[in-house]
DOVEX-678136 format. One line per 8 residues: their letters; for each residue x, y, z of N, C-alpha, C. Coordinates in steps of 0.1 Angstrom, whole numbers. Each point is the difference from the previous one (the first is absolute). Layout:
a	X:Y:Z:X:Y:Z:X:Y:Z ~ ...
end
This chain:
xxxxxxxx	1340:-461:-362:-8:-11:-5:-14:2:4 ~ -3:3:12:-13:2:5:-7:12:-7 ~ 7:11:-2:-5:11:-7:-4:-3:-15 ~ 8:-8:-6:-3:-4:-14:-12:-9:0 ~ -1:-9:9:-12:-9:1:-13:8:3 ~ 1:10:9:-11:9:3:-5:7:-13 ~ 10:6:-7:-3:7:-12:-7:-9:-11 ~ 5:-12:-1:-6:-10:-9:-14:-3:4
xxxxxxxx	-3:-2:13:-13:-4:4:-10:12:-2 ~ 4:12:3:-8:12:-2:-3:2:-14 ~ 10:-2:-9:-2:1:-14:-10:-10:-6 ~ 1:-12:5:-9:-10:-5:-14:2:5 ~ -2:5:12:-13:3:5:-6:12:-7 ~ 8:10:-4:-6:11:-7:-4:-4:-14 ~ 8:-9:-6:-4:-5:-14:-12:-8:1 ~ -3:-7:11:-11:-9:1:-13:8:1
xxxxxxxx	0:12:6:-12:7:3:-2:12:-10 ~ 9:2:-9:-2:10:-10:3:-4:-14 ~ -7:-11:-5:2:-5:-13:-5:10:-11 ~ -10:8:3:-6:10:-10:11:10:-2 ~ 7:5:11:10:10:-2:11:-5:-9 ~ 3:-12:1:11:-6:-7:-4:-3:-15 ~ -13:2:-3:-5:-3:-14:-1:-14:-3 ~ -1:-9:10:-1:-14:-2:-15:-4:0
xxxxxxxx	-3:-11:6:-14:-5:0:-4:-4:14 ~ -13:0:1:-7:-4:13:-10:-11:-3 ~ 1:-11:7:-10:-11:-2:-9:-1:12 ~ -13:-2:-2:-10:-2:10:-10:-10:-3 ~ -5:-8:9:-10:-10:-2:-12:2:10 ~ -12:-1:-6:-12:2:8:-9:-12:-2 ~ -9:-3:10:-10:-10:-2:-11:4:-9 ~ -8:-9:-4:-12:2:-8:-12:-4:8
xxxxxxxx	-11:9:-1:-12:-4:7:-12:2:-9 ~ -10:-8:3:-13:1:-7:-7:12:5 ~ -8:7:-9:-7:12:4:-15:-1:-3 ~ -8:8:7:-14:1:-2:-3:14:-5 ~ -13:5:1:-4:13:-4:9:11:6 ~ 3:10:-9:9:11:5:14:-5:2 ~ 4:-11:-6:13:-6:2:3:-3:15 ~ -10:-3:7:2:-3:14:6:-14:2
xxxxxxxx	9:-1:10:7:-13:3:-10:-11:4 ~ 2:-12:-6:-8:-11:3:9:-11:7 ~ 10:-4:-7:9:-10:6:13:-1:-8 ~ 11:-4:7:12:-2:-7:-1:-12:-10 ~ 6:1:-11:1:-12:-9:12:-8:3 ~ -1:-12:5:11:-8:5:11:-2:-11 ~ 12:3:4:11:-2:-9:2:10:-11 ~ -9:10:-1:1:10:-11:8:12:4
xxxxxxxx	7:5:-9:8:13:3:3:7:-13 ~ 4:13:1:5:8:-11:13:6:4 ~ 8:2:-10:14:5:2:2:12:-9 ~ 6:10:5:4:12:-7:15:1:0 ~ 6:4:-11:14:4:-1:0:14:-5 ~ 3:10:9:-1:14:-4:14:5:-4 ~ 1:7:-11:12:6:-5:-3:14:-4 ~ 10:8:-2:-3:14:-4:-8:1:-13
xxxxxxxx	0:-10:-8:-7:0:-13:-13:-6:0 ~ -4:-7:11:-14:-6:0:0:-11:10 ~ -11:-8:-1:-3:-11:10:-3:-12:-8 ~ 7:-11:3:-4:-13:-5:-9:-7:10 ~ -10:-6:-5:-11:-6:9:-2:-15:-4 ~ -1:-8:11:-5:-14:-2:-10:-3:11 ~ -10:-8:-4:-10:-4:10:-4:-14:-3 ~ 1:-8:11:-5:-14:-1:-11:-2:10
xxxxxxxx	-11:-6:-5:-12:-2:9:-7:-12:-3 ~ -11:-3:8:-8:-11:-2:-15:4:3 ~ -9:-10:0:-14:2:3:-6:9:-11 ~ 5:-2:-13:-5:7:-11:-11:-7:-7 ~ -9:6:-8:-10:-7:-7:5:-6:-13 ~ 2:-13:0:6:-6:-11:-8:2:-13 ~ 8:3:-11:-6:2:-13:-5:15:-2 ~ 2:8:10:-4:14:-2:12:9:-5
xxxxxxxx	-4:11:-6:10:10:-4:3:9:12 ~ 12:1:4:3:7:13:12:10:-4 ~ -1:12:5:10:10:-2:6:5:13 ~ 11:6:0:7:6:11:2:15:-3 ~ -4:8:10:1:15:-2:8:6:12 ~ 7:11:-3:7:7:10:-7:13:3 ~ -5:2:12:-5:13:5:11:8:6 ~ 5:11:-6:12:6:3:-3:13:7
xxxxxxxx	5:1:13:0:13:7:14:6:0 ~ 3:8:-10:13:5:-2:5:8:12 ~ -9:7:7:3:9:11:-9:-5:12 ~ 3:-11:6:-9:-5:11:-1:9:12 ~ 9:9:2:-1:10:11:-12:9:-2 ~ -5:1:-12:-12:9:-2:-13:-7:1 ~ 0:-13:3:-13:-7:2:-6:5:13 ~ -14:-1:1:-7:6:11:4:-7:13
xxxxxxxx	4:-13:-1:4:-7:12:9:-11:-6 ~ -3:-13:4:7:-11:-7:-6:0:-14 ~ 9:-1:-10:-5:0:-14:-11:-11:-3 ~ -11:4:-5:-11:-9:-2:-8:5:-13 ~ 1:-9:-10:-7:3:-12:-15:2:1 ~ -6:-8:10:-14:1:2:-5:12:7 ~ 10:8:5:-4:12:7:3:12:-9 ~ 4:-2:-12:2:11:-10:14:6:0
xxxxxxxx	10:-7:7:13:6:0:7:1:-13 ~ -4:-9:-10:6:1:-13:-5:13:-7 ~ -11:6:5:-5:12:-7:6:13:6 ~ 8:-1:10:6:12:6:12:4:-9 ~ -1:12:-6:11:4:-10:14:-1:5 ~ 2:3:13:14:-1:6:5:-14:1 ~ -9:-10:0:4:-14:1:6:-4:-13 ~ -4:6:-11:5:-4:-14:-3:-15:-2
xxxxxxxx	-13:-3:3:-4:-14:-1:-1:-5:-15 ~ 1:-13:-1:-1:-6:-13:-4:-15:1 ~ -7:-4:-11:-4:-14:-1:6:-6:-12 ~ 8:-11:1:7:-5:-11:-1:-15:-1 ~ -3:-4:-13:0:-15:-3:14:-5:1 ~ 1:-12:6:14:-6:1:0:-13:-8 ~ -10:-9:2:1:-13:-7:-14:-6:0 ~ -2:-11:-7:-13:-7:-1:1:-12:-8
xxxxxxxx	-8:-10:3:-1:-12:-8:-11:-9:6 ~ -3:-11:-7:-10:-10:5:7:-9:11 ~ -6:-2:11:7:-6:11:-6:-14:4 ~ 7:-8:7:-5:-11:7:-3:4:14 ~ 0:-9:10:-3:4:14:12:7:6 ~ 12:-3:-6:12:7:4:4:9:-12 ~ 7:11:3:4:9:-11:12:8:4 ~ 8:4:-10:11:9:1:-1:11:-9
xxxxxxxx	3:12:4:-1:12:-8:14:7:2 ~ 4:7:-11:13:7:1:-1:12:-10 ~ 7:10:3:0:12:-9:10:10:6 ~ 0:12:-7:9:11:4:-7:13:-2 ~ 2:9:10:-4:13:0:12:9:-3 ~ 0:6:-12:12:8:-4:-3:15:4 ~ 10:6:6:0:14:4:-6:9:-11 ~ -11:7:3:-5:10:-10:-7:-6:-12
xxxxxxxx	-3:-13:0:-7:-6:-11:-14:-2:3 ~ -9:7:-7:-14:0:2:-8:-8:-10 ~ 8:-8:-8:-6:-7:-12:-12:-9:4 ~ 1:-7:11:-10:-10:4:-8:5:12 ~ -2:13:2:-7:5:11:-15:2:-4 ~ -9:-4:10:-14:4:-2:-2:14:4 ~ 9:5:8:-1:14:5:13:4:6 ~ 3:13:0:12:5:7:13:-1:-8
xxxxxxxx	10:5:6:13:1:-7:9:-12:0 ~ -4:-11:6:9:-11:2:9:1:12 ~ 11:-7:0:9:0:11:9:12:-1 ~ 1:9:10:8:11:1:11:0:11 ~ -2:-9:10:8:0:12:3:-15:3 ~ 10:-6:-7:2:-15:2:3:-4:15 ~ 7:8:7:3:-4:14:-10:5:10 ~ -7:11:-3:-8:6:10:-15:-3:-2
xxxxxxxx	-4:-6:-11:-14:-3:-3:-5:-12:8 ~ -13:2:5:-7:-12:6:-9:-6:-11 ~ 1:-13:-1:-7:-6:-11:-9:-12:5 ~ -12:0:-4:-10:-11:3:-2:-8:-13 ~ 4:-13:0:-3:-9:-11:-14:-5:2 ~ -8:0:-11:-13:-5:0:-1:-12:-10 ~ -5:-11:4:-3:-11:-9:-15:0:-4 ~ -3:1:-13:-13:3:-4:-5:-12:-9
xxxxxxxx	-12:-5:3:-6:-11:-7:-10:5:-10 ~ 2:-3:-13:-9:4:-11:-9:-10:-4 ~ -1:-12:7:-9:-10:-4:6:-10:-10 ~ -8:-10:-4:5:-10:-9:3:7:-14 ~ 11:-4:-5:4:6:-13:-10:-4:-11 ~ -6:10:-6:-9:-2:-11:6:0:-13 ~ -7:-4:-11:6:-1:-13:7:12:-5 ~ -5:12:4:6:12:-4:14:3:6
xxxxxxxx	2:-7:12:12:1:7:2:13:8 ~ -4:-1:12:2:12:9:14:5:0 ~ 10:-10:-1:14:3:0:6:-2:-13 ~ -8:-2:-10:5:-4:-13:7:11:-7 ~ -3:13:3:6:11:-7:3:11:10 ~ 11:0:7:3:10:10:6:13:-7 ~ -9:6:-8:4:13:-5:0:11:10 ~ 7:11:-2:-1:11:9:-14:5:3
xxxxxxxx	-8:1:-11:-13:5:2:-9:-9:8 ~ 3:-13:-2:-8:-10:8:4:0:15 ~ 13:1:2:5:1:14:-5:12:8 ~ 0:11:-7:-3:13:7:-15:0:5 ~ -9:-8:-7:-14:0:4:-3:-12:9 ~ 9:-9:3:-3:-13:6:-2:0:15 ~ 8:8:7:0:-1:14:-13:5:6 ~ -6:-7:9:-13:4:6:-11:3:-10
xxxxxxxx	1:-7:-11:-11:2:-10:-7:-14:-1 ~ -13:0:4:-7:-13:1:-9:-2:-13 ~ 3:6:-11:-8:-2:-12:3:-14:-6 ~ -9:-5:-8:3:-13:-6:12:0:-9 ~ 5:12:-4:12:0:-8:12:-5:7 ~ 0:2:13:12:-4:8:-3:-11:10 ~ -13:-3:3:-3:-10:10:-10:-10:-6 ~ 3:-13:2:-10:-10:-4:-9:-3:12
xxxxxxxx	-11:6:0:-10:1:11:3:11:10 ~ 12:-1:7:4:10:9:14:0:3 ~ 6:11:3:14:2:5:0:1:15 ~ 11:-3:6:2:2:14:14:1:4 ~ 4:9:8:13:1:6:0:-10:11 ~ 9:-10:-1:0:-12:10:11:-1:9 ~ 12:6:-3:12:-1:9:8:13:-1 ~ 8:2:11:8:12:1:13:-3:7
xxxxxxx	10:8:-3:13:0:7:5:14:0 ~ 4:4:12:4:14:3:15:1:2 ~ 7:9:-8:14:3:2:1:15:4 ~ 4:2:13:2:14:5:13:5:-7 ~ 1:13:1:12:7:-5:13:-6:6 ~ 10:-3:-8:13:-5:5:-2:-14:7 ~ -10:-8:-4:-2:-13:6:-4:-10:-10
end
């Protein structure tokens, strides 16, 4: 009886720590913080978080936050470090890690809409799908990639509609582009949430 119980406990423990090997899913939640120049940490956003569900076929993403500029067009982007072990140190987009070929970095649009002071964003990164990337190959390593979510403010929605036509051509030019085509007065990256590999 004891041997059967021990085998059961060991089996359950192994299953708990190896979900990727079993081809199932992994769920992780991270806090959201406001950022300054160079995506530097400013302060945690109270009650805000983002959740990942990683599967062999991709990652489902949701983010709930506050302290947003009401009436502004706001987008959420995924900065993908497919091979984080190749980063120069801790993966950091402001240090150029996305430009290291071995990192296989990518910048991908996830969601966007006009917000109130509180907002929710949700989307999915599909394995090998680069349709909505501003650069890079998209997600190549669902369980092993480190991903930084960026919340980007495009200003008050103008009559042309910053988010009125999310065509692929529009999306690929949009991230970190401060031209009037994409920003009403100015764009700014305002919040961030980091998901380490397998977390």
